[in-house]
C-alpha positions as CSV (number, residue, x, y, z in Angstrom):
1,M,-50.4,56.7,46.7
2,F,-51.5,57.2,43.1
3,S,-48.0,58.5,42.1
4,K,-46.4,55.5,43.8
5,S,-48.6,53.2,41.8
6,I,-47.7,54.9,38.6
7,F,-44.0,54.7,39.5
8,N,-44.2,51.0,40.2
9,R,-46.0,50.4,37.0
10,V,-43.4,52.3,35.0
11,A,-40.6,50.5,36.8
12,S,-42.2,47.1,36.1
13,K,-42.5,48.0,32.4
14,A,-38.9,49.1,32.2
15,A,-37.7,46.0,34.0
16,A,-39.8,43.8,31.6
17,R,-38.4,45.7,28.6
18,T,-34.9,45.3,29.9
19,M,-35.3,41.6,30.5
20,A,-36.8,41.2,27.1
21,T,-33.9,43.1,25.5
22,A,-31.4,40.9,27.4
23,A,-33.3,37.7,26.4
24,G,-33.3,38.8,22.8
25,T,-29.6,39.7,22.9
26,S,-28.8,36.3,24.5
27,A,-30.9,34.5,21.9
28,K,-29.1,36.4,19.1
29,A,-25.7,35.6,20.7
30,A,-26.6,31.9,21.0
31,S,-27.9,31.9,17.4
32,S,-24.7,33.7,16.2
33,S,-22.5,31.3,18.1
34,K,-24.3,28.2,16.7
35,F,-24.0,29.7,13.2
36,L,-20.3,30.3,13.7
37,I,-19.7,26.7,15.0
38,T,-21.7,25.2,12.1
39,G,-19.8,27.3,9.6
40,A,-16.5,26.3,11.1
41,A,-17.4,22.7,11.0
42,L,-18.5,22.8,7.4
43,A,-15.3,24.7,6.4
44,G,-13.2,22.1,8.2
45,V,-15.0,19.2,6.5
46,T,-14.8,20.9,3.1
47,A,-11.1,21.6,3.6
48,S,-10.4,18.1,4.7
49,G,-12.2,16.7,1.7
50,L,-10.3,18.9,-0.7
51,L,-6.9,18.0,0.9
52,Y,-7.8,14.3,0.7
53,A,-8.8,14.6,-2.9
54,D,-5.6,16.4,-3.7
55,S,-3.5,13.8,-2.0
56,L,-4.9,11.1,-4.3
57,T,-3.1,12.5,-7.3
58,A,0.4,13.9,-7.9
59,N,1.3,15.9,-10.9
60,A,4.8,16.8,-12.1
61,M,5.7,20.2,-13.4
62,T,5.7,19.0,-17.0
63,A,4.4,16.1,-19.0
64,A,7.9,14.9,-19.7
65,E,8.8,14.8,-16.0
66,H,5.6,12.9,-15.2
67,G,6.1,10.1,-17.8
68,L,3.5,8.1,-19.6
69,H,1.0,6.6,-17.2
70,S,1.1,2.8,-17.3
71,P,-2.2,1.0,-18.1
72,E,-3.8,-1.3,-15.6
73,F,-3.4,-5.0,-16.0
74,D,-5.4,-7.9,-14.6
75,W,-2.8,-9.5,-12.3
76,P,-3.5,-12.9,-10.8
77,Q,-3.3,-11.5,-7.2
78,N,-5.9,-8.8,-7.8
79,G,-9.1,-9.3,-5.8
80,P,-9.8,-10.1,-2.1
81,F,-9.6,-13.9,-2.5
82,E,-6.8,-14.2,-5.2
83,T,-3.2,-15.2,-4.7
84,F,0.0,-15.0,-6.6
85,D,0.7,-17.2,-9.5
86,H,3.4,-19.4,-8.0
87,A,4.5,-21.0,-11.2
88,S,5.0,-17.4,-12.6
89,I,7.1,-16.6,-9.5
90,R,9.4,-19.5,-10.2
91,R,9.8,-18.4,-13.8
92,G,10.3,-14.8,-12.6
93,Y,13.1,-15.9,-10.3
94,Q,14.8,-17.5,-13.3
95,V,14.5,-14.3,-15.3
96,Y,15.9,-12.3,-12.4
97,R,18.8,-14.7,-11.9
98,E,19.8,-15.0,-15.6
99,V,19.1,-11.3,-16.6
100,C,18.4,-8.8,-13.8
101,A,20.9,-10.1,-11.3
102,A,23.8,-8.9,-13.5
103,C,23.1,-5.4,-12.3
104,H,20.4,-5.4,-9.6
105,S,20.5,-6.7,-6.1
106,L,17.9,-8.3,-4.0
107,D,19.4,-7.6,-0.6
108,R,16.3,-7.8,1.6
109,V,15.1,-11.2,0.4
110,A,16.4,-14.3,2.2
111,W,16.8,-17.7,0.5
112,R,14.4,-19.3,3.0
113,T,11.5,-17.2,1.8
114,L,11.6,-19.1,-1.5
115,V,10.9,-22.4,0.2
116,G,7.3,-23.5,-0.4
117,V,6.6,-20.5,-2.6
118,S,8.5,-21.3,-5.8
119,H,11.0,-23.9,-5.0
120,T,11.5,-26.9,-2.7
121,N,13.8,-26.9,0.3
122,S,16.5,-28.9,-1.4
123,E,16.4,-26.7,-4.5
124,V,16.8,-23.5,-2.5
125,K,19.6,-25.1,-0.4
126,A,21.4,-26.0,-3.7
127,M,21.0,-22.5,-5.0
128,A,22.3,-20.9,-1.8
129,E,25.4,-23.2,-1.7
130,E,26.4,-21.9,-5.1
131,F,27.5,-18.6,-3.4
132,E,30.1,-17.9,-0.8
133,Y,29.6,-15.8,2.3
134,D,32.0,-14.4,4.8
135,D,32.5,-16.7,7.8
136,E,34.1,-16.4,11.2
137,P,37.9,-15.9,10.9
138,D,40.2,-18.8,11.7
139,D,42.5,-19.0,14.8
140,D,45.1,-16.8,13.1
141,G,42.5,-14.1,12.2
142,N,42.4,-14.9,8.5
143,P,39.0,-14.5,6.9
144,K,37.2,-17.6,5.7
145,K,34.4,-18.3,3.3
146,R,31.5,-20.7,3.6
147,P,28.7,-21.9,1.3
148,G,25.4,-20.1,1.6
149,K,22.6,-21.2,3.9
150,L,18.9,-20.7,3.9
151,A,19.2,-18.0,6.5
152,D,21.4,-15.9,4.2
153,N,20.1,-13.1,2.0
154,I,20.4,-13.3,-1.7
155,P,23.7,-11.7,-2.6
156,G,24.0,-8.7,-5.0
157,P,26.3,-8.4,-8.0
158,Y,28.6,-5.7,-6.5
159,P,30.4,-5.5,-3.3
160,N,29.5,-1.8,-2.7
161,E,27.9,1.3,-4.2
162,Q,31.1,2.6,-5.7
163,A,31.7,-0.6,-7.6
164,A,28.1,-0.5,-8.9
165,R,28.4,3.0,-10.2
166,A,31.8,2.3,-11.8
167,A,30.3,-0.6,-13.7
168,N,27.3,1.4,-14.9
169,Q,28.7,4.7,-16.1
170,G,27.9,6.4,-12.8
171,A,24.3,5.2,-12.6
172,L,23.3,3.2,-9.5
173,P,21.1,0.2,-10.3
174,P,18.3,0.2,-7.6
175,D,17.8,-2.7,-5.3
176,L,14.7,-4.7,-6.4
177,S,13.6,-6.0,-3.0
178,L,10.9,-3.4,-2.6
179,I,10.8,-1.9,-6.1
180,V,7.1,-2.7,-6.8
181,K,6.1,-1.0,-3.5
182,A,8.4,2.0,-4.1
183,R,7.1,2.9,-7.6
184,H,3.8,4.6,-8.4
185,G,1.8,2.1,-10.4
186,G,3.5,-0.9,-8.8
187,S,3.4,-4.0,-11.0
188,D,1.7,-2.1,-13.9
189,Y,4.6,0.4,-14.0
190,I,7.3,-2.4,-13.9
191,F,5.7,-4.4,-16.7
192,S,5.2,-1.3,-18.8
193,L,8.7,-0.1,-18.3
194,L,10.2,-3.5,-19.3
195,T,8.1,-3.7,-22.4
196,G,7.9,0.0,-23.3
197,Y,11.2,0.5,-25.1
198,P,10.6,1.8,-28.7
199,E,13.0,1.0,-31.6
200,E,13.9,4.7,-31.9
201,P,13.1,7.7,-29.6
202,P,10.5,10.1,-30.9
203,E,11.6,12.9,-33.2
204,G,13.0,15.9,-31.3
205,V,13.9,13.9,-28.2
206,V,17.5,14.6,-27.2
207,L,19.1,12.0,-24.8
208,P,22.3,12.3,-22.8
209,V,25.2,10.1,-23.8
210,G,24.6,6.5,-22.8
211,A,20.9,7.0,-22.0
212,N,17.9,5.2,-23.4
213,Y,14.4,6.4,-24.1
214,N,11.4,4.9,-22.3
215,P,8.1,6.9,-22.2
216,Y,7.1,5.3,-18.9
217,F,10.1,6.5,-17.1
218,P,9.8,10.0,-15.6
219,G,11.6,12.3,-18.0
220,G,11.9,9.6,-20.7
221,S,15.7,9.2,-20.2
222,I,16.8,6.0,-18.4
223,A,20.2,4.5,-18.0
224,M,19.0,1.0,-18.3
225,G,18.5,-0.2,-21.9
226,R,16.2,-2.9,-23.1
227,V,17.1,-6.2,-21.5
228,L,14.3,-8.6,-22.4
229,F,14.2,-10.2,-25.9
230,D,12.3,-13.2,-27.2
231,D,13.8,-16.5,-26.2
232,L,16.4,-14.9,-24.0
233,V,15.8,-17.6,-21.4
234,E,14.6,-21.2,-21.6
235,Y,11.9,-22.0,-19.2
236,E,12.0,-25.5,-17.6
237,D,8.3,-25.9,-17.9
238,G,8.2,-25.2,-21.6
239,T,6.5,-21.8,-21.4
240,P,7.3,-19.7,-24.5
241,A,9.8,-17.1,-23.4
242,T,8.4,-14.1,-25.2
243,T,9.3,-10.6,-24.1
244,S,5.9,-9.9,-22.5
245,Q,5.9,-13.4,-20.8
246,M,9.3,-12.8,-19.2
247,A,8.3,-9.3,-18.2
248,K,5.1,-10.6,-16.6
249,D,7.0,-13.4,-14.7
250,V,9.7,-11.2,-13.3
251,T,7.2,-8.6,-12.3
252,Q,5.2,-11.2,-10.5
253,F,8.4,-12.4,-8.7
254,L,9.3,-8.8,-7.7
255,N,5.8,-8.2,-6.5
256,W,6.1,-11.3,-4.3
257,A,9.5,-10.1,-3.1
258,S,8.0,-6.8,-2.1
259,E,5.0,-8.4,-0.3
260,P,5.9,-12.0,0.6
261,E,3.2,-12.1,3.3
262,H,0.5,-11.3,0.7
263,D,-1.1,-14.8,0.4
264,E,-0.9,-15.5,4.1
265,R,-2.4,-12.1,5.0
266,K,-5.4,-12.8,2.8
267,R,-5.9,-16.2,4.3
268,Q,-5.7,-14.9,7.9
269,G,-7.9,-12.0,7.0
270,L,-10.6,-14.3,5.6
271,K,-10.4,-16.4,8.8
272,A,-10.6,-13.3,11.0
273,I,-13.7,-12.1,9.1
274,I,-15.4,-15.5,9.5
275,I,-14.6,-15.7,13.2
276,L,-15.6,-12.1,14.0
277,S,-18.8,-12.4,12.0
278,S,-19.7,-15.6,13.9
279,L,-19.0,-14.0,17.2
280,Y,-21.0,-10.9,16.3
281,L,-24.0,-13.0,15.4
282,L,-23.6,-15.0,18.6
283,S,-23.4,-11.9,20.7
284,V,-26.6,-10.5,19.0
285,W,-28.4,-13.8,19.9
286,V,-27.1,-13.8,23.5
287,K,-28.2,-10.2,23.9
288,K,-31.7,-10.9,22.6
289,F,-31.9,-14.1,24.8
290,K,-30.8,-12.3,28.0
291,W,-32.8,-9.1,27.5
292,A,-36.0,-10.6,25.9
293,G,-37.6,-11.3,29.3
294,I,-36.7,-7.9,30.7
295,K,-37.8,-5.9,27.7
296,T,-41.1,-7.7,27.1
297,R,-42.3,-8.0,30.8
298,K,-45.4,-6.1,31.7
299,F,-46.2,-4.4,35.0
300,T,-49.8,-4.5,36.1
301,F,-51.4,-3.1,39.2
302,T,-54.5,-4.7,40.6
303,P,-56.1,-2.5,43.2
304,P,-57.5,-4.1,46.2
305,K,-61.2,-4.8,46.2
306,P,-63.1,-2.3,48.3
307,R,-64.4,-3.7,51.5
308,K,-68.1,-4.0,51.8
């Protein structure tokens, strides 16, 4: 009996020790698993942050390939409640038509988009009718031409890419419909490029035949030469046509061409913020009104009086 009691006691101690060891192992495993999960989460967040920070900048292999970074200008449309300068858009279209349109197209912009932005309906109709567009062939199959309409896109200076390259020593002038959105720096880059031509390239810079130097263009060598000079155009509103003024106006026009919905988007966004904010405040009030009685009610228990 005594030996049996000793055996039971030893067995109990061994079982307790085994259970304690298992519990300690389980706790260590849980702690280790929690540590690994926390470490993996921190590593993922850190890696995501580093990748995002790296995506905000892009560096070329050399400084010459990168080009001079354009300064930031205070454009009229900057800010959440600001809009384009529509008088500047009108002047910018004049600069485009009289200067830039000799080489660059504006294929993705329709005449109708100018109505109410920079010109009246009759003015845009008259401008569109100055150009001829392909029409349906006649009964004999001969091609016909018709005057332009508001629904037509603004025509380019060349019929195809081959003609454009042949007229520009092999270089292809880019379409300007989305040029502001397609270039790093946007309007700042376009303005700096148009006004950044020096009189002579820096000493030691060797340019290919027919190329021009512009420090804001990646590599510095650009096929387009300086095209804006003082008093090159005559503004109908009497604004002095300086180089910087023309560059500012045509950049404003090209920014609008790249983002014609800009002003309307800001108007609609402001309306949406006002409506959603009002609905949110109304929902908060309704919630408080509906739940106030439930959340503030008090349950009481009045025991029955004992019988005498």
